[in-house]
Structures are given as structure tokens and as C-alpha cells.
C-alpha positions, 0 to 999 in steps of 0.5 A, spaced: 443 126 023 449 124 027 456 126 028 460 120 026 466 122 029 470 117 034 466 111 031 471 106 028 470 103 021 466 096 024 460 101 027 461 106 021 460 099 017 453 097 022 450 103 021 450 103 014 448 095 014 442 097 019 440 103 014 439 098 008 436 092 012 434 096 019 432 088 023 438 084 024 442 080 029 448 080 030 451 073 026 448 076 020 451 082 022 457 079 022 456 074 016 455 080 012 461 084 015 466 080 014 462 076 008 463 069 010 459 064 014 460 066 023 459 062 029 458 064 036 463 066 040 468 067 034 473 072 034 470 076 029 462 074 032 465 077 039 468 084 034 461 085 031 457 084 039 462 089 043 461 094 036 453 093 038 454 095 045 458 102 045 453 104 038 448 102 044 451 105 049 451 112 045 444 110 043 445 108 036 442 103 035 437 099 040 435 091 042 429 088 039 427 082 042 430 076 046 434 074 039 439 080 039 436 083 033 438 090 033 435 096 029 437 103 027 434 109 032 431 115 029 434 121 031 
């Protein structure tokens, strides 16, 4: 189990979403997180992308394929 201390609310919600659906694109995650259609390079998309990069650096998730899909790592 992970120690989620120090993660933002968005990062925690992203991990929860990836528990339910373990293979999602950045756009899919952003749309679920914000509850609306999100376009590439919008503020919402960029915010989610930053959170995903941070989670990847911390070892919580990894990129899958070239389509920028994300998958939660089993730890």
C-alpha cells in the first residue's frame, strides 16, 4: 500500500480513478476529474498532465503505449 501523504487532492483522485479503470488517457482522466469535456492544452488538461508527470516520477503510475495512456503500478 502507498503512503499518500504529500499528494494533492487531484493526484489522490487520479489514483482512485485508475483503481477503477486502470488504463486511461490524459484526456479521459481530465474529463472525469472536472466533469466536462476537456480540450488539449486547456488549463484543466495541463493541470492533470502535471499531476500525472509528478505521479510517474514518484513511482505511482507509468506511461503505456505512445497514446499517453497511464496505468497504476502494483505495489
